[in-house]
N, C-alpha and C positions, 0 to 999 in steps of 0.2 A: 738191496731189495729184500734179502733174507732178514736183515735187521728190522726192516719195516714190518715184515710179516710177523716176526717174533714179537715186536712191540705191539702190533695189533692183537695178537693172540693173548698177550698178557693183559692188555686193556679189556678185551672181551671177557677173559676169565675173571678179571677183577670186577667188571661192570655187567656181568651176564644177566643179573636180575633186572637191571635197568632196560635191557633189551627184551627179555622174555615177558615181563609183565605187560608192557604196552602192546607187544606183538599178540599175546593171547587175548588181551582185553579187546583190542580193535577187531581181531578176527571173530571173537564171540559176538561182539556187537554187530558186525557185518552179517554174520549168519542169522542173527536174530532179525535184523532188518529185512534181509532177503526173503525170509520165510514168514515173517509176520505181516508185511505189507499185503493187503488183500489184492487179488488179481483183478485186472480190468480187461474187458473184452470189447472189441471194436468190430462193428458190422458196417459194410460199405455197399453202396449201390452206384453204378455208373449210368449216367443219363447222356444220351447222344442228342446233340442239337442238329436236327435235320433241316435242310433248306426247303423252300416251298416247291411243290410239284410243278406248278405252272411256271414257265419262264417269266422272269421279271420284265422282259421286253414286252410281253403281252399284257400282264396284269401286275401292277406294282403294289406291294403291301404298304399300308399306312403306318405300320409299326417299324420305325427306323431307329437308328442309334447303335452304339457299340454293344456287343453282346455282354461284355464285362459289366457295363453300366446297368444293363437290364437285369443281369443276374444279381448284382448288388441290390438293386431296388426290389427285386423279387424276394431275395433272402430277407430283407428287412420286413417285408409283409408276412412272409411265412414264419419267421422267428419272432413274431410279435408276442406280447405278453398273453393275450387271450388264447392264441393257438398253443403256446407252450404250457399254459396252465391247464388246458384241456388234456394235453398229453400226459402231464404229471398225474392228474386225477384218473385218467383212463387206465394207465398202466401201473399205478401205485408206486411211483418213483419216490425215492428218498423218504420212505416211511419212518425210518429210524431217527431222522433229524427234523421232521416236520414240526415237532413241538417246540424246538428251539430256534427255528428260522422262519422268517416272514415269507410270504408268497413271492415277493419280488426277489428275495435272495435265492429261493429255489429255482425260479425262472432263470436267473442269471447263471446259476450253477449248471442248469441244463443247457443253456446257450453256449457255455464254455465247453461242454462235452460234445457239441455238434461241430463237425468240421466240413467246410465246403471248399473243395479243391478244383480249380479249373484245369482242364487238360488242353494244352495248346499244341498246334502243329505249325511248322514253318511253311508259309505260302509264297514267299518270295525268295530271291537269291541271297538276300542279306540274312544274317543270322538273327537279327532283331525283328524281322518281319514275321510275327507270330499271330495266329488266329485261334480263338477259342472254339473248339469243335465239340467238346463234351465237358462234363464236370462230374466229380464224385461227391456224394453226400454220405457222411459217416457219423455214427454215434458210438460213444464209449461209455460202458457201464459195467456193473459187476455181475449181472445175470445174463448169460448168453441168449436165452430165449427172449427175455425182455429187450435186450439190445437189438435183436433182429426185428422184433415187432415194432419198436420205436423207429428204427431206420426205415422199415416198410411204410409206416405211417407218414414219416417226414417226406419220403419219396412221393407218395400219393398226393400229399398236400402241395408239394412243389408242382407236380404235373397239373393238378386242378387249378392252382393259383395262376399258373402260366396261361392255361386255356382261358380262364375267366378274365385275366388281365388283358390278354390280347383281344378277346371279343369285346370287353368293355371299352378299350381304347378305340377299336374300330367303330363300335356303335356310337361312342361319344363324337368321333369325327363325323360320322354320317349325320347325327343330330345337329351338330354345330353347322355343318354346311347346308343342311335342310333349312335351318332357321335363317341363315344368311340368304339363301335363295328366296325364301318367302319374303324376307324384308326387302330384297332388291326387286322382287316382283311388284310389291306394293309401291315401292319408290318409282318404278317404271310407270305403273298405272297413274300415279299422281302427276308425274311429269307429262304423260300423254294428255291427261285432263288439262294441265296448265297450258300445254301447247295448243290444244283445241280451243280453250278459252281465249288464248292470245290471238289465234287466227280469227275467231269470231269477233273479237274486239277490234282488230285491225285487218279486215278482209282485203282492203284495197291498198294497204301500205306495206305489204310483205315484200321481201326482196324479189321474189319471182314475178311480182306485178309491176316492177318499176319500168320495164320496157313497154308493157302495155299502157301504163299511165303516160309515158312519154309520147307514145304513138297517138294516144287520145289527145294529149295537149297539142301536138302538131296539127291534128285534124281540126280541133277546136280553134286554133289560131287561124287556120285557113278559112274556116267558116266565119270567124269574126271579121276577118279581112273582107270576105265576100259581102257580109251583111253591112259593114261600114260603107263599102263601095255602093251597094244597093241603096243604102240610106241617103248617101250623097246624091245619087242619081235621081231618086224619086223626090228628094227635097228640091233639087234644081228643077225638076219637071213641075212640081207644085208652084214654085215661084214663077215659072214661065206661064203656067195657066192662070195664075192670079193676075199677072200683068196683062194677059189677054182679056181676062174677065173685066178688068177695069176699063177697057176700051169698048166693051159691048154694052148696048142699051138693053136693060133687062125688060123693058116694057114695049108693048105694041098696042096703040090706042086707036079707037074708031071715032070717039067724040072729041071735038076740038077743045071744048072747055075743059074736059077731063085732061086733055093733053096739056093744056096750059097750066092747069092746077098741078098736075103731076110733075111737070117740068119745074114749076116754081117750088114745089115741095122738095124735089131732089136738090135744087139749088140751095134751098133753105137748109136742108140737112147737110150738104157739103160745106156751106159757110159756117154752120154751127160748130163744126169741128175746129175752126180756126178763129172765129169771132164770138164775142159775147152776145147775149140776147138783147142788150141795150145799145148795140152798135147801130148807127143810122141805117146802114144797108140792111141789117137784119130787121129793123122796124119797118122800113119801106116794103121789103119783101113779104113780111108778115101781114101788112095791111092789104097788099095786092091779093094774097092768097085768101084772106078773109072776104074780100070783095067778090072775087071769082066764085067762091063757095056760096056766097049769098045770092049771087046771080044764078047759080046752077040750080036747077029744079030737081028735087028728089034725090040728091046725092047721099048715098049711105055706104060707109066703108066697113060695116060689120061683117059682111061676107068675106072680105079680104082678111079681117082679123081672125075669123073662125078658121079659114083655110090655113093661115099661118100657124094658128094654135095646133091644128091637127098635124101639120108637118113637124112641128117641134115635139109633139107627143110621140110621133112615130120614131123620131130620132132618139127620144128618151128611152123607148123600149129597146132599141138596138144597143145603146150605151149601157143600160142596166145589165145586159147579158155579158158585157165585156169587163165592166169595172164595178167597184163597190160604190156605195152611196156617198162616200167621202171623196170621190175623185173630183178634181177641179172642173173638168168639162161637164160632168153631170151636175155639179152644184150651179154653174153658170147657166146651164140649160133650164134648170128648175126656176131660177130667178126670172128668166125671160118668159117662161110659161106663166108664172105668177103675175108678171106685169100685164101680159095680154088678157088674162082673166079679169084683172082689175079694170082695164080699159073697156072690156065688153060689158062689165057691170055698170058703167057710167051711162047717163041718159045721152041720147044722140045729140041734142042741142048743146050739151056741155062740152062736147069734144072739140077742142081747139086744134089748130094746125100743129101746135107744139106737142099736143097729146096724141094726135092721130098717128098711128103706126104707118110705116111705109107700105106702099102697095105691093102686092104679091107679084113677083116677076112672071111675065108670060111669054118672054122671048125664048123660043126653043134653043137657039144657039147659046144664049146666056145660061139657060137651065142645064143644058148638057155640059157646058164648061164648069158650072158650079158643082154639078153632080160628080164630075171627074175629080175636081179639087177635093170634094168631101171624101170620095173613095180613096184618093191618094193620102189624105190625112189619116184615114183609118189604117192604110197600109204603113204609113210612117209610124203610127203608134204600135202596130203589131211588130214592125221591124225593130223598133226600139226595145220592145219587150223581149223579142227573140235575142237581140244583141245583149241585153242585160242578163238573160238566162245563160247565153253562151259565155259571157265574161265570168258569171258566177261559177259555172261549171269549170271554166279554165282555172279560176282561182282555187277551186276545190282540188282539182288534179295537181295543180302546182304545190298546194299544201301537202298533198300525199307524197309527191316526189321529194319535197323538202324534208318530210318526216321519215322517209324511208331509211336513211343512214342510221338514225337513232333506233328506229324499229328493228332494223337489221341487226344492230348490236344486241338488243334484248333478245331477238329471235335466235341469233347464233348462240347466245349464252344458254338459252333454254335447250337448244339442240345439242350443244356440247354436253350439258348435264345429262340429257337423255342418252346420248351416245356412250358417255362414260358408264352410266348405269347399265345400259344394254351390254357393253363389253364386260363389265364386272359380272353381270348375270350369266353371260356365256361362259366366262372363266369358272365361276362358282359351280355352274351346272356340269362342266366337264370334270371338275374336281370331285363333285358329288358322285358322278358316275363311277369314277375310279374308286372312291371310298366305298360305294355300295358293292362293287366287284371285290374289293379287298375284304369286306365284311362277309360276303358269300364264301370266299376262300377260308376265312377263319371258321365259319360255321360248318363247312364241309371238311374241315381238318386237312386242307390242301395247302395251307400256308406253312411258314416255319413252325416246327413243333419239336417237342422233347419226347424221346423214346427211351425206355429202359433197355439197355443192352446187357447189363449185368445186375440182376435183382439182388436184394440183400439176402445174406445167408446167416445161419446160426454159427458163430465162431466156435471152433473146437479148441483152440489154444488162446491163452490170454495175450493180449497185445502189450501189457505192462503188468508188473515190473519185469525187467530182464534180470532174473535172479543170478545167472552166471556172471553177468557184468558187475552186479553188486558185490558178489563174492570175490571176483578178481580185483575189483577196485579196493575192497576191504583188505585183502591180503597185501596189496601194494602199499596201502596206507599204513598197515600194521608194521610191515618191514621198515618203511621209512620212518615211522614214529619211534620204533625201537632204536634205530641208529641215531636218530636225533636226540633221544634221551641219553644214550651213551655219550654222545659228543658233548652235550651240555654238562653232564655230571663230571666228565673228565676235565673239561675246561674250568669248571668251578672248583675243582679239588687241586690245591697247591701243595699237598704233602708229598714226601719222598717215599717211593715205593720199593726201590731196589738199590743195590750198591753202585750200579752204573750211574743212576741219576744223582746219587750222593757225590760220586767222584766228579761228575760234570759240574755239580753245583759248588763243591768245595775247591775244586781245582787241585786236589790231592788224591793219590791212590788210596783205596780202602784196604786196610790191613786185615780185617776179619769181619765176618758177618754173624751176628748172633740172632737166631730165630726168635719170634715172638713167643713168649711163655705165657699162655693164657691161664688165668685163675679160674677157680671153679665157678665163680659168679659170672665171669665173662663167657665161659663155656655154656652156662645155663641161659644167659641172655641171647647167645648165638642160636641155640636150639629154639628158643621162643620166637626169635625173629624168623627162622626158617619155617616155623609152623604158622606164624601169623600171616605170611605173604599168601600162601595158597588158601588159608582160611578167609582172608579178605576177598580174594578172587571169588571164592565160593559164595560168600555172603553177598557180594555185589550181584552175582548172577541170580541168586535166590531173591534178592530184593527186586531186581528187574522183572523176574517172572511173576512175583507177587503183584507188582504194579500192573503188569499186563492182565493178570487174572482178575483184578478188582476193577480196573478202569477201562479196559479195552474189550477183552473177550475171555471167557473161561478157558483154562488151559486144556481141558479135555476136548472141547470143541476145536480149539486151535490145533491140537495135536492131530485130530482126525483130518482137518483140512490140510495140514502140512504133509501128513502121510499120503493123502490123496494126490496132492500136487507133486510130491516127491516121486511117487510112483509114475505119474504121467511124464514127468521130465526125464526120468532115468529109465 
């Protein structure tokens, strides 16, 4: 151990300048750096994030999301280029470097000098369950007054931006929901109009009418069945009366010759339906009628023709009230009237038995039966008409019932669309009410807000640099650098310095030691070397001071600042 210490002392004595020169140089440089670096001051403000006053169970805010995300978004807007440019111009920041830097570079430099630090608290049992309840905003600069003003300005911008951002988001939500509500209201009105038009187009085919239509169909079916039964009954009655009419003599005569002539004429008319006019029986009967009419004195059938014409014209008046002019019964009746008029226009002597119309029936029983048949015929026509109308109505209601499933699908589709629109409208209306309440909270400052709990202050001490730390680190580096230089020099030097090293190297004991006899030249060179080392150190320091004076700051100004800071620190 003593040998090692002895060796170390000899090495240190031999290499002392390798240790002293780096030690002094690094210490001088550290002192220079510690007192030349300009001080920087930091001013901070603490902002508390307060929850809304009204419980969220009663009124829920529309501004949601993590506070950290909202703070990040808010900081991006606050620290935008326009805002920071205004702050630079307003407070005259970076006046000494504006000429050599662009506005974007100055803004970026200011942004780097601003610090936003969230303050979290543990809200759960786990250590990682943290919630941001506040944050600090700070600014670092060279002038304490300016630093405090800039921090205060940034704080006010943050608070104003937060209020404006929350109100803008709440108002945007209200505007969006209002627009959606108006759109849905118009959609509901259109669907109501479509449903009303659909109901007007299909009033009897809607689903709610199907039971009524079926009941009507059942009632019409019963009426049709009754009408058909009635038609069969009156048709059978008519056939019965027609059979009875065929057995009744329609005429009652007082003159025998007229009776014979009338009887022959009826027989002639009956045979004419089955025999031709050239048949022998027809010719014999025709001659007898002509002979009897020749023997009859003053026979004139014009009154009978006129009476029959009047009866036919009366029937025509009745039929014209019931049917159109194209009805087959009315057309046949017009032909009969035309034939009678033509016969009345002929001279009396030119009327032959074949041309003479039949006599007008005068038997009351015959007339009554014929009148009943005529009335029944009218009833049959009316019954048939009613039956056609009933069947037409039945087909109409059957068509409605048949179309109801298709109409029901279309109607349900319209109603589903209307119900969906109505439900969406109610949902949007409820959300709009919540959004309006949230907007009122924001306008009344009763929602979540930011409050300054620690305003920015004028810093009294610089936040950087830490001069004591720089000096301590410089001393440590100086000592380590000196030792490193000694170690390097000793390792690179392979010469023998004493008798002990020589004995170890030669393996033989040393008989005598002759000291170094220096010549006068060597002595002079040694003196010059001893003078050159401190001179070099002094020249290095002077050169450094000259560089600082010319390119950084005048030494007199720097000395005043250093003296002021030195007095404050100590």
